C-alpha positions in Angstrom: 49.1 15.0 69.2 51.6 14.4 71.9 53.6 12.1 69.7 53.9 14.6 66.9 57.2 16.0 68.2 58.8 12.6 68.4 60.8 11.6 65.3 61.1 7.9 64.4 64.6 6.8 63.5 65.2 6.8 59.8 67.0 4.0 57.8 69.8 6.5 57.2 70.2 7.1 60.9 70.4 3.4 61.6 73.0 2.9 58.8 75.1 5.7 60.2 75.0 4.3 63.7 75.9 0.8 62.3 78.9 2.3 60.4 80.4 4.0 63.4 82.8 1.1 63.9 84.6 1.4 60.6 84.3 5.2 60.2 87.7 6.0 61.8 89.5 3.4 59.7 87.8 4.5 56.5 88.8 8.1 57.2 92.4 7.0 57.5 92.3 5.2 54.2 90.6 8.1 52.6 93.2 10.5 54.0 95.8 8.3 52.2 93.9 8.8 49.0 93.9 12.6 49.6 97.7 12.4 50.2 98.1 11.0 46.7 95.4 13.3 45.4 93.0 10.6 44.0 90.1 11.2 46.3 87.3 12.9 44.3 87.4 12.0 40.7 83.9 13.4 40.1 85.3 17.0 40.5 87.1 18.0 37.3 89.4 20.4 39.1 90.6 17.8 41.6 90.8 15.2 38.9 93.0 17.6 36.9 95.1 18.2 40.0 95.6 14.5 40.5 96.7 14.0 36.9 99.1 16.9 37.2 100.7 15.5 40.3 100.9 12.1 38.7 102.6 13.6 35.7 105.1 15.4 37.8 106.1 12.6 40.1 105.6 9.6 37.8 106.9 11.0 34.5 108.6 14.4 34.7 110.8 13.8 37.7 112.1 10.3 36.5 112.9 11.8 33.1 114.7 14.8 34.6 116.6 12.5 37.0 117.8 10.3 34.1 118.9 13.0 31.6 119.8 15.9 33.9 121.6 13.8 36.6 123.4 11.3 34.3 126.7 10.7 35.9 128.7 9.1 33.1 131.9 10.8 34.5 131.4 9.4 38.0 133.5 6.6 39.4 132.4 3.0 38.9 130.5 2.8 42.2 128.4 5.8 41.5 127.3 5.1 38.0 123.7 3.9 37.6 123.5 1.3 34.9 120.1 0.0 36.1 118.5 3.4 36.5 116.4 3.2 33.3 115.0 -0.2 34.3 114.1 1.0 37.8 112.4 4.2 36.6 110.4 2.5 33.8 109.2 -0.3 36.0 108.0 2.0 38.8 106.4 4.4 36.4 104.6 1.6 34.5 103.1 0.0 37.5 102.2 3.5 39.0 100.5 4.4 35.8 98.5 1.2 35.8 97.5 1.7 39.5 96.6 5.4 39.0 94.4 4.7 36.0 92.7 1.8 37.7 92.1 3.5 41.0 90.9 6.7 39.3 88.4 4.7 37.2 87.1 2.7 40.2 86.6 5.8 42.4 84.9 7.7 39.6 82.5 4.9 38.8 81.7 3.5 42.2 83.0 5.7 45.0 85.2 4.5 47.9 82.4 2.9 50.1 80.7 1.1 47.3 84.0 0.0 45.9 84.8 -1.7 49.2 81.2 -3.1 49.4 80.7 -1.2 52.6 77.3 0.1 51.4 75.8 -3.4 52.2 77.4 -3.5 55.7 74.1 -2.4 57.4 72.6 -5.8 56.6 75.5 -7.7 58.1 75.8 -9.2 61.6 77.6 -7.3 64.4 80.4 -9.9 64.2 80.9 -9.2 60.5 81.0 -5.4 61.1 83.6 -5.8 63.9 85.8 -8.0 61.6 85.4 -5.3 58.9 86.7 -2.7 61.3 89.7 -4.9 62.2 90.6 -5.6 58.6 90.5 -1.9 57.7 92.9 -1.2 60.6 95.1 -4.1 59.5 95.3 -2.7 55.9 96.5 0.6 57.2 99.2 -1.1 59.3 100.3 -3.2 56.4 100.8 -0.2 54.1 103.0 1.5 56.8 104.8 -1.8 57.5 106.0 -2.1 54.0 106.3 1.5 52.6 108.2 3.0 55.6 111.2 0.6 55.7 111.5 0.6 51.9 111.4 4.4 51.9 114.1 4.6 54.6 116.3 2.2 52.5 115.7 4.3 49.4 116.4 7.5 51.3 119.7 6.1 52.7 120.8 5.1 49.2 120.0 8.5 47.7 121.7 10.4 50.4 124.8 8.2 50.1 124.9 8.7 46.4 124.6 12.5 46.6 127.0 12.9 49.4 129.8 10.5 48.2 129.6 11.7 44.6 129.6 15.4 45.4 131.0 17.7 42.7 130.7 14.8 40.2 127.0 15.0 39.8 125.8 17.9 37.6 124.0 20.8 39.3 122.1 23.7 37.8 122.0 26.4 40.4 124.7 28.6 41.9 124.4 26.7 45.1 125.5 23.1 44.6 124.2 21.9 47.9 120.8 23.5 47.4 120.6 21.8 44.0 121.5 18.4 45.4 118.9 18.7 48.2 116.2 19.7 45.8 117.0 16.9 43.4 117.3 14.3 46.2 113.9 15.4 47.7 112.1 15.3 44.3 113.6 11.8 43.6 112.5 10.5 47.0 109.0 12.0 46.6 108.7 10.4 43.1 109.8 7.0 44.4 107.4 7.2 47.4 104.5 8.3 45.3 104.9 5.6 42.7 105.6 2.8 45.2 102.8 3.9 47.5 100.1 4.1 44.8 100.9 0.6 43.5 101.1 -1.0 46.9 97.9 0.8 48.0 96.0 -0.8 45.2 97.4 -4.2 46.0 96.5 -3.8 49.7 93.0 -2.6 48.7 92.5 -5.8 46.7 93.7 -7.8 49.7 91.3 -5.8 51.9 88.3 -6.6 49.6 89.2 -10.3 49.6 89.5 -10.4 53.4 86.2 -8.7 53.8 84.5 -11.2 51.5 86.2 -14.1 53.4 84.5 -12.7 56.5 81.2 -12.9 54.6 82.0 -16.5 53.6 82.7 -17.5 57.2 79.4 -15.9 58.2 77.7 -17.8 55.3 79.1 -21.1 56.5 77.1 -20.7 59.8 73.8 -21.3 57.9 74.7 -25.0 57.7 74.9 -25.1 61.5 71.3 -24.0 62.0 68.0 -25.2 60.7 67.1 -23.4 57.4 65.8 -24.1 54.0 67.7 -24.7 50.8 66.2 -21.6 49.1 67.8 -19.3 51.7 71.2 -21.0 51.3 70.9 -20.8 47.5 70.0 -17.1 47.6 72.9 -16.3 49.9 75.4 -18.2 47.7 74.1 -16.5 44.6 74.8 -13.2 46.3 78.4 -14.3 47.1 79.0 -15.5 43.6 77.8 -12.2 42.2 80.1 -10.3 44.5 83.1 -12.5 43.4 82.2 -11.9 39.8 82.1 -8.1 40.3 85.5 -8.2 42.1 87.0 -10.3 39.3 85.7 -8.0 36.6 87.1 -4.9 38.4 90.5 -6.3 39.1 91.2 -8.8 36.3 92.9 -6.2 34.0 95.0 -4.9 36.9 96.1 -8.4 38.0 97.0 -9.5 34.5 98.8 -6.4 33.5 100.6 -6.3 36.9 101.8 -9.9 36.3 103.0 -9.0 32.8 104.8 -5.8 33.9 106.4 -7.3 36.9 107.5 -10.4 34.9 109.0 -8.2 32.1 110.8 -6.0 34.7 112.3 -9.0 36.5 113.5 -10.6 33.3 115.0 -7.5 32.0 116.8 -7.0 35.3 118.0 -10.6 35.2 119.2 -10.2 31.7 121.2 -7.0 32.6 122.7 -8.5 35.8 123.8 -11.8 34.3 125.6 -10.7 31.2 129.3 -11.2 30.9 130.0 -7.4 31.0 127.8 -6.7 34.0 129.6 -5.6 37.2 127.1 -6.0 40.0 127.5 -4.8 43.5 125.4 -3.3 46.2 126.1 0.3 45.2 125.0 -0.3 41.6 122.2 -2.8 42.0 120.8 -1.8 45.4 118.1 0.4 43.9 117.3 -2.3 41.4 116.9 -4.9 44.2 114.6 -2.5 46.2 112.5 -2.0 43.1 112.2 -5.7 42.5 111.2 -6.3 46.1 108.5 -3.7 45.9 107.0 -5.0 42.7 107.1 -8.7 43.6 105.7 -8.1 47.0 102.7 -6.2 45.6 102.1 -8.9 43.0 102.4 -11.6 45.7 99.8 -9.9 47.8 97.3 -9.8 44.9 97.9 -13.4 43.9 97.9 -14.8 47.4 94.7 -13.0 48.3 92.9 -14.1 45.2 94.0 -17.8 45.7 93.0 -17.7 49.4 89.5 -16.4 48.8 89.0 -18.9 46.0 90.1 -21.7 48.2 87.6 -20.5 50.9 84.8 -20.2 48.4 85.4 -23.7 47.0 85.4 -25.1 50.6 81.7 -24.3 50.7 81.1 -27.4 48.4 82.8 -29.7 50.9 80.9 -28.1 53.8 77.6 -28.6 52.0 78.4 -32.3 51.2 79.3 -32.9 54.9 76.0 -31.2 55.9 74.2 -33.5 53.5 76.0 -36.7 54.7 75.3 -35.8 58.3 71.6 -35.5 57.7 71.5 -38.8 55.8 73.4 -40.6 58.7 71.1 -39.1 61.3 68.0 -40.1 59.3 69.1 -43.8 59.0 70.1 -43.8 62.7 66.6 -42.8 63.6 65.1 -45.4 61.3 67.2 -48.2 62.8 66.4 -47.0 66.4 70.0 -46.8 67.3 71.3 -44.9 70.3 74.2 -43.2 68.5 72.9 -40.1 66.9 75.0 -37.7 65.0 75.3 -35.4 68.0 77.2 -38.1 69.8 79.6 -38.4 66.9 80.2 -34.7 67.0 81.1 -34.9 70.7 83.4 -37.8 70.2 85.3 -35.9 67.5 85.5 -32.7 69.5 88.5 -33.9 71.6 90.8 -33.8 68.6 90.5 -30.2 67.8 93.7 -28.2 67.3 92.0 -24.8 67.7 93.2 -23.6 64.2 90.2 -24.8 62.2 87.4 -22.5 61.0 83.9 -23.2 60.0 84.9 -23.9 56.4 87.7 -26.4 57.0 86.7 -28.2 60.2 86.5 -32.0 60.4 83.3 -32.2 62.5 80.0 -33.6 61.3 77.0 -31.3 61.2 74.0 -31.0 63.6 71.2 -33.5 63.3 68.4 -31.1 62.5 69.6 -30.9 58.9 67.4 -34.0 58.3 64.3 -31.7 58.4 65.1 -30.8 54.8 64.2 -33.3 52.2 66.9 -35.5 50.6 66.2 -34.2 47.1 66.6 -30.6 48.1 69.9 -31.2 49.9 71.2 -33.3 47.0 70.2 -30.6 44.5 72.1 -28.0 46.5 75.3 -30.1 46.7 75.1 -30.7 42.9 74.6 -26.9 42.3 77.6 -26.0 44.5 79.8 -28.6 42.8 79.1 -27.3 39.3 79.1 -23.6 40.2 82.3 -22.9 42.1 82.8 -19.4 43.3 86.1 -17.5 43.4 88.3 -14.9 41.8 88.8 -15.3 38.0 91.0 -13.6 35.5 89.3 -13.6 32.1 87.7 -17.0 32.8 90.7 -18.6 34.6 90.1 -19.4 38.2 92.9 -18.0 40.4 93.4 -21.0 42.6 96.4 -23.0 43.7 96.5 -24.9 40.4 96.6 -21.6 38.5 99.4 -20.3 40.7 101.4 -23.5 40.1 101.0 -23.1 36.4 102.2 -19.5 36.6 105.2 -20.6 38.7 106.1 -23.3 36.2 105.9 -20.9 33.3 108.1 -18.3 35.2 110.6 -21.0 36.1 110.8 -22.2 32.5 111.4 -18.6 31.3 114.0 -18.1 34.0 116.0 -21.2 33.1 115.8 -20.4 29.4 117.2 -16.9 30.0 120.0 -18.2 32.2 120.8 -20.6 29.5 121.2 -17.7 27.1 123.3 -15.5 29.4 125.2 -17.8 31.8 125.2 -20.9 29.6 123.5 -23.8 31.6 124.2 -27.1 29.9 
């Protein structure tokens, strides 16, 4: 009767206490989603509001800027020959990012989308690393968006100030019209660039969080365990990588196509014989290209990096198997040089930059408690079931990136041959 008033901690309470580390960082990322009005897609009113804001800043403002502010009578330095390419490129990638992000949030929610719903089962080290990566993602967004926005704002203000009375205006007050137009154009640029870069950083964040899980998984080879446990953990990781690949494969492929098309159209326009390119004309085009290429580079690098880490598990398992075999034969021969001594002899050559997946040390001797057949079966399984990020069946690894680079280089040289005339 005395214990009736005491309440035992529920699983929800333990999960809430375990997620206190990453709660502030999650709130900051969710506040960014609220800023671009893509937070709650389950509410029809908020979903309609987000679609309306997207239509205004990604479609209406660029169209109005192109047709209403066309400065064909301006001097040569204030004409905008690349304005159409810039607006179409930014609007295309913004539409892709908006549709993808809206679909993901409506189907999964933010926590489940980032796989934070399974964080309660992770170790304290993994949760601490999760919190650090969330903070790092917020800093990365600010580190890129803020300098680019300042450069875009400087260009827009220069264009409106130096081309005053040449640019059309539609109110009685010319300066009020210019300030309104400049503000809307800057908000449109910031909205489209931020949403595309935010999705790219989200993909990087998910990859970094899974790499933390991979490093935690690598520690199972350093302690005595059975093959069944290792197999179950690896199957869980492969399933997670498959889910990530299915969610992002369309975004990565379409981003690659859109960015490639944008860059080649820009190259075609800037290398023709009639093109007069200078900083005042092509500055906005260069800034757009930097934004798109940087976002695509973040996605491809993150995918290739996590694929490399996932495939390093096979090497780690093979080393674990070899260490156990060496230790077993050392015991049979009654030699005084066990595997532990080999580990100590190799520990003097460490550089301090290696992790658990890429180190050059042998494994502990207690791995020989598992039978040879089980270890061999696990190594064969890992060799034939490589994990990683895929795009419609193609593994996004370094070989895939080299192939993409070779194709892009071939198209680049072919286009230069058509415009400049390379013999």
